[in-house]
C-alpha positions as CSV (number, residue, x, y, z in Angstrom):
1,X,-11.2,19.6,8.1
2,X,-8.2,19.1,5.7
3,X,-7.3,15.2,5.5
4,X,-3.6,14.5,5.0
5,X,-2.9,10.7,4.4
6,X,0.3,9.4,4.0
7,X,0.7,6.1,2.5
8,X,3.5,3.5,1.9
9,X,3.8,0.0,-0.2
10,X,5.6,-3.1,-0.2
11,X,5.6,-5.0,-3.5
12,X,7.0,-8.4,-4.7
13,X,9.5,-6.4,-7.2
14,X,10.2,-3.1,-8.8
15,X,8.4,-3.4,-12.2
16,X,4.5,-2.7,-12.1
17,X,4.4,-2.8,-15.6
18,X,6.1,-6.3,-15.9
19,X,3.3,-7.8,-13.4
20,X,5.1,-7.0,-9.8
21,X,1.9,-6.6,-7.2
22,X,1.5,-5.2,-4.0
23,X,2.1,-6.9,-0.8
24,X,1.4,-4.5,1.9
25,X,-0.3,-1.4,1.4
26,X,-0.1,1.2,4.8
27,X,-2.2,4.2,5.6
28,X,-2.3,6.8,8.1
29,X,-5.1,9.7,7.8
30,X,-4.2,13.1,10.0
31,X,-6.7,16.0,10.7
32,X,-4.4,19.1,9.8
33,X,-5.8,21.5,12.0
34,X,-6.6,19.4,15.1
35,X,-2.8,17.4,14.4
36,X,-4.5,14.3,15.5
37,X,-4.5,11.1,13.7
38,X,-8.0,9.7,12.7
39,X,-6.7,6.4,11.4
40,X,-3.9,4.0,10.7
41,X,-4.5,1.0,8.6
42,X,-2.3,-1.8,7.2
43,X,-3.2,-4.7,4.9
44,X,-0.9,-7.7,3.7
45,X,-1.8,-9.2,0.2
46,X,-1.6,-12.4,-1.3
47,X,-0.1,-11.3,-4.7
48,X,-0.5,-14.8,-6.3
49,X,2.6,-14.8,-8.0
50,X,6.6,-15.0,-7.1
51,X,8.4,-12.3,-5.6
52,X,11.9,-11.5,-6.4
53,X,14.8,-11.8,-3.8
54,X,16.1,-8.5,-3.8
55,X,12.5,-7.2,-2.8
56,X,12.0,-10.1,0.1
57,X,15.9,-8.8,1.5
58,X,14.4,-5.0,1.6
59,X,10.9,-5.7,3.4
60,X,11.6,-9.2,4.8
61,X,8.2,-10.4,4.0
62,X,8.2,-13.9,3.0
63,X,5.3,-15.6,0.4
64,X,4.4,-17.9,3.3
65,X,3.1,-15.4,5.5
66,X,0.8,-13.7,2.4
67,X,-0.7,-17.2,1.7
68,X,-3.9,-16.5,3.8
69,X,-4.1,-12.9,3.5
70,X,-6.8,-11.5,1.0
71,X,-5.9,-10.7,-2.6
72,X,-5.7,-7.1,-4.1
73,X,-9.2,-7.1,-5.7
74,X,-10.5,-7.9,-2.1
75,X,-8.8,-4.9,-0.7
76,X,-8.7,-2.0,-3.3
77,X,-11.9,-0.9,-2.5
78,X,-10.7,0.0,1.2
79,X,-7.5,1.8,-0.4
80,X,-9.7,3.6,-2.8
81,X,-11.8,4.8,0.1
82,X,-8.9,6.1,2.4
83,X,-7.7,7.9,-0.7
84,X,-11.1,9.5,-1.7
85,X,-11.5,10.9,1.9
86,X,-7.8,12.6,1.6
87,X,-7.2,16.6,0.5
88,X,-3.2,15.6,0.4
89,X,-1.6,12.5,-0.3
90,X,2.1,12.0,0.9
91,X,3.6,9.0,0.1
92,X,7.0,7.3,0.8
93,X,8.2,6.7,-2.9
94,X,5.2,8.5,-4.7
95,X,6.5,7.7,-8.1
96,X,7.1,4.3,-7.1
97,X,3.5,3.5,-5.6
98,X,1.2,5.5,-7.4
99,X,1.6,3.2,-10.5
100,X,0.8,0.2,-8.4
101,X,-2.2,1.8,-6.9
102,X,-3.7,2.9,-10.1
103,X,-2.6,0.0,-12.4
């Protein structure tokens, strides 16, 4: 069985290296041979920091909506477990998303 995972993130801004963080992660796993969805998982995350107005305009998520969500350390293992099941990863914007996940 070949598992393809599609992943997409929303963040507080554009610069992971300057402290911007993930505020939402969505992953969908598919069995390639059976052309069947195995899982769709979406989790919002409390970034414990401010968010740029430009980022908020793009995704429409407010800090108030994130106040009671878990922090990244509480969901990182779940993201890692999903990624480890994958034979092929597809990201909406991989060059942007991957530093946030791996950093």
